[in-house]
N, C-alpha and C positions, 0 to 999 in steps of 0.2 A: 261890190254888193260880194256876198259868196259866190261861188261855181254852184252851192248847193240848191242856191232858189231863182239858178237861171228859170223862167217862167216856162210850162210844157212840160207834158213827158211825154216819157219817151213809150210810143204806141204799140199798143198789144199787139195788134195788127200785125205791125212790124215782129216784133220778138217771135210772133206765133209764124209768118208765113212759111209757104213751105221748104222741107228741106231738100238739097238736091237728092237724090236717088240713091241710096246707099251703098256702097263698094263696098268691096270684099274686102277683112278686115285681114293685111299682112298685118299680122300684131300677134303708171307712180305719180317868273311869274304867268298867269295862267288868260293871257286875253289874246286876241288876233286886231287883225287890221281891215281897212278894205280900200283898199283900190278904183280905179273908173272903169282900167281891163278885170275883166273879173275876177276872183281873190279867193281862194279859202284858205283859210290861219289854220282850220282845224278847233274854234271856236266852239263848244259845245252849246246846244240850241240849251234852253231853258226846259226844265223838264218839271212837273208837277208832282213826279215822286212815285213810288210804287200802290202800283194797285193795289186794293185789298185781294187777298187768295180766296178765291171764289169754288166752289167745291164741283163739282164734275164740268171741268170746262174743255174735255175730250169724252163724249160721251160718244158711246160706239160705236167704231164706224160703218156705213152702209153696207149692206149686205156683198161679201164677196170680196172688202179688202181685210178682212183676217186672212187672204192669203193676199200671196203676190201677186201684183198686175201691173198689166205694161203702159209705159207713162202714157201712151196716145187714151185707154181710159179711163185715165183720170176729169174729172169734170174743171169746168173752170174758173180759175182761181178768183174770181170775181177783187171787192175791195181790198181783200188780204194783201199777203205778201208770201208768195211761194219760197219754199226751202227745199233744200235737194244738199245729201252729203252724196258726195262723188269717190270715188277711189281711182285714181285715171292709170294705176297699175305702166308705171312705167318702169316701176322694180319685177314686174311679172314676166318680163318674154317681150321679146322686139314686135312681134304681134300689134302691141298696143301702142308701140313707138311713132309709129305712122301718120302722117298728115292726113291720112282719109279715115282712120281711127280718130283722131280726134278729133275731123269733123261732125262724127258717128253719134263722139262723145256729146260733142254741142248740140243734136239733131235731138238727142235724149232731150238736153237738158228744156231745147224749146219747148218739145214733145210735154213734157208736165207742166209746163206753164215756168217755173220756179225765177224769179227775178235775183233770187239770193240763193249764191253755192256755194259748199267748202269744198275743196280738192283735197286728196291727201296724193302723196308718195310725187311728186311735179318737180321734172327735172328742168333748171336755166340752163342753158350753153353748157351741156355734159355729153362729150363725143356721141353714149351710147342713142341720145335720143334727136341725132344731126341736129346738135348745136340748137338745138329751137329752146322758146320758152315755151314751155309746154303747155302751162296754165294759158299765156297768154294768146296761142294759138285757140284753143278752145272756142276762149270768149272774143276772140275775131269774128272765127261763124259762125259765132251767133246771136254779136253785135256789131253791125256794120261801125261806127260809131269809130273803132277801135284799127281798122286798118293805118290812124294815124301812123300807128308806131312801127310800123312797114317803111315810113321814110327817113327813116335813122335825122330827122331835124327836129323833135316835138325836145324842146327844151330838159335835163335835168336837174333839180334841184334841193337842196335841206328839207326834212322836212317837216321838219317845222316856220318855215317860212313859209312867204306868200306867192303862190307860183299863178303862170297863167291859169287857164280850164282846161288846158288840155297840159297835160304836163308831165314830168314823171317823177316821183321826189324817194328820196330814197333816205334812212335814218343808221345810226349807227349799229341798232340793237341788230336788224338786219329782217327792217322790215322798209319793204319798196312799193310801193302805190302809180300803178297807171289806169292818170286819173281824164275822166273829159264829161260834158255837163252831161251826157246820154248815162254817166255808170262811170265805177271805176272798178280795178282788180288789183288785191290787198295780196300779196308774198310774203309768205316769211319762209328768213331759212334755219334750218335745221344745220347743218353741214354744207363745209365746199369740199371742195378735192383735195386742198394741202390739208383740212379737219385730218380727212378719212377716205381718201382712195374709193370716187365711186365708178364702177367696176372698169381699170383701170385710168380711170381720167381724174388727174392728181392737179389739177389748174384749181388754183384758187379763187376763176367768177368761174366756177361750174360750179352750183349747188342744186341740195336736196329741201325738199318740204315741202308746207303745207300751203293752199291761199284759198281768199276770198274774192269771187264777185259780187258786186251789190250792183243792183240796176234798179232803174225807179218802179216804181216812188220812194223807194228809201237814197240814202245819199251819208258819204260815212263822211264821221266826222272825226274820228284821230283812229289811231292802230297803235299795236306792238307787237314785239314775238318775245316771250316766255321761254328758257329754256327749262323739260324736264328733269330730273331725276335720275342720276346714272351709274344707281348702283340700291340696289338693296338696302346695303346697311351701307356708314361712310360715305365715302364716294367726292368728289370735288360739290361746294359750297352752292346751291340755287339761293334764288331772291330770298331774305328773309321776311316774315309776317308781317313784320314795321313797312318792310320795303314796296312788298304785296301793295299795303294800304296808302299806301304811298303816289303809288304806278296807277290806283281806282280813285285819287280824290280830286278828281278832276281830268286836266287834259292834262299829257303825260309833257313837262318841263321837257325841253333841248338834256338841261343837268341831267337828268330821271334817268331818260332816252340813254344819252354817253355811261349812264352808272349802268346801267340793266345790260350796254351791249358790251361791257367790260365782263359783267358774269358770262353772258353767255359764251362769249369768245373761251373763258378760260374752259367752262363748261366741255364746251367744243374738241378742245383742243385734247383736254387733259379726262376725257369719260372713255369707263371705261366697254361697252357698249356704245351702242349704236344713238346719235344723239335723240332726243326724243323735241318737240316743243307742243309749245300752245301758242298759236294766235288767234289773237284777239281784235276782234275790230267795232267798234263803236257805228252804230246807226239811228236815225232818229229817220219816222215816219212823216205818215199828214197829219198823223196829231199828235208832234212833235216832239215825245217822249224818247228817249233815248233810252236803247237798249243796248246790248252786247249777245255780240256771237262769238262763242270760244270752240275752236277749229281746233280738231289732235291729230294724233296717231299715235296711241302708245305702242308701248313693246308691243312685241310679237313673242309667239310660241307659248308650250309647256313651264319654259324650261326659266320665261322670266314672269311668273304669276307673282315672284314677290316682290320685282322689279318695277311693276306692273300694279301692285295693290298701294306700291310708295307713287308711283304717279298720279293713279285715283284721289288718293288721299291729299297730295300738293297740285290738283287739281280744284278737287269742294277750296282749299283754300284758296285759291283765284278766283273763284265763282264766289266766294263769300267778298271779298274786296270788290270784286266788280259791282258787284250785287247794292253793296254799303255807299258805292259813292263816297264822296258829291257829285252828280246829283246820285241817286237812287233808282237802280236801271234793272229791267227787264230784264231773264239771259232764257238764250239756247244755247246749249251746248251742243256741237254734234260731229262726226266725226269715225273713224275707225279706231271702235278699241276693242280690239282684237281681246275682247272675253268676253262674259254672262254679263247678260243685262242684271244677274244678280249682283253679281258682285260689283258691279261698274254703281249699279244701286244702293247696296252697300257705304261707298263713298258721298253718294253723289245728293243721296236723297236727306242725310243730312244737310246740307247743307242749301238743302228749296227748289229741289230741283224733281221733276218727276218724268217717266219714261214718255214718251206720244211713240217712236217709232223705236222696234230692234224688239224681236225674239230671244224668247227665256230660252233655248237651248246654247252653249257654249260651241258653239259652230262658226266657220266663216260665212254663212246664211247668214248672222244675228251681229258682224260685228258693225258694223254700221248704223250707228244707234243715234237717237236728236232725243235731248232731254230738255225742260221749258221749266222759270223759273211759276210761281204761283199764279204771278199778277198776269197771262196770257194766254187768251184763248186760242186753240186750235183746232183743226179739223180736218177732214180729209186728210188722216197721215197713213200713209202706208207702206209696204215696203216696194220698190219698181224692179221691177225685172231690164236689167241692162242691156239684154239679149246682144250679148260676145266683145262687149263696150269695154270691158274690166272683167279682170280675175275676179269678183265677185260683183258671185250673181245677186248680189240685190241694191241698189241706191234706198238711203231713205227720203224719205218726204214726207212734211207737213205742211201746215198753211197756217200760218198766223198772223191774226185779227186786232 
């Protein structure tokens, strides 16, 4: 059977257990197979197709949510899925790169009750972060099941093959899954040290990028990493509309993933700017519908406004392909957009997405945004105060049902 159907849920009282007292922050063909041992072959669950678009899915938030709130002020998630986007700030200074700060980042997630979290500025095996997998470190503080990866004995297998319930699965496109029966962490490489020096680290195993954590009741069924445009005009070739459509059509095949990996590598090696990616993670919730969680970190700075506009237009193309499928999917697009919600909306609204988190002003307080497609009900949408665990003042949060 699939590991995603293992009986039992990760009990909320475990995820909500009190965190240790905060410490000082010294601180970025498509078929599967089954086996007797729990396996997973990334075969998407059946989808009934898109929900009809409904008006007023995210009514005015409760009083007080028009301004940022503390994580522990949020109400219980209930029977929905809490979604959070958080910049881990590994590129922002040493005080954010400590184990103590990663524990505090996990505490923030725990207090919100989110079971789906998107991370940006993820260092893996980078000297400046103590050669830690920073996303895995945060998630291990959040979910004890991930302690297994500290043993060094968890098997590593290709992403498209069957695997034990607890395993590391690697794809040639730069996507890695750390899967357990209680949840999965997906990491997506934007570039490695041999592509572009990471603050003095030029190692091929040192990577920087994005990540998505998915805990119960949602389950990961597929994931891939796709590199965004690297130049305002010209530049290396990104995936074509036809290639995006093929990626969106059912499970990503080994051939599609290998071809995507070649395009990603060419973009990373020849990028005139810091490579940026979208990490696409497909999840299935208790209702059996397949959703796509798209986590991004776009080019920063006013000097990159033209490049960012091109990345946003391309992100809208990715969203359209994921929504179309088949199976048709609802979407959550989130991350650090480094732009105003107006500019982001000019691109994403045309792909059927609407903003649920993010202020209108074009400043760092409003860069962490969440956009969803029309068939998702949302509530409790809020900017959550990060309380110093990130250089971003806020994390974006909503509940989808």
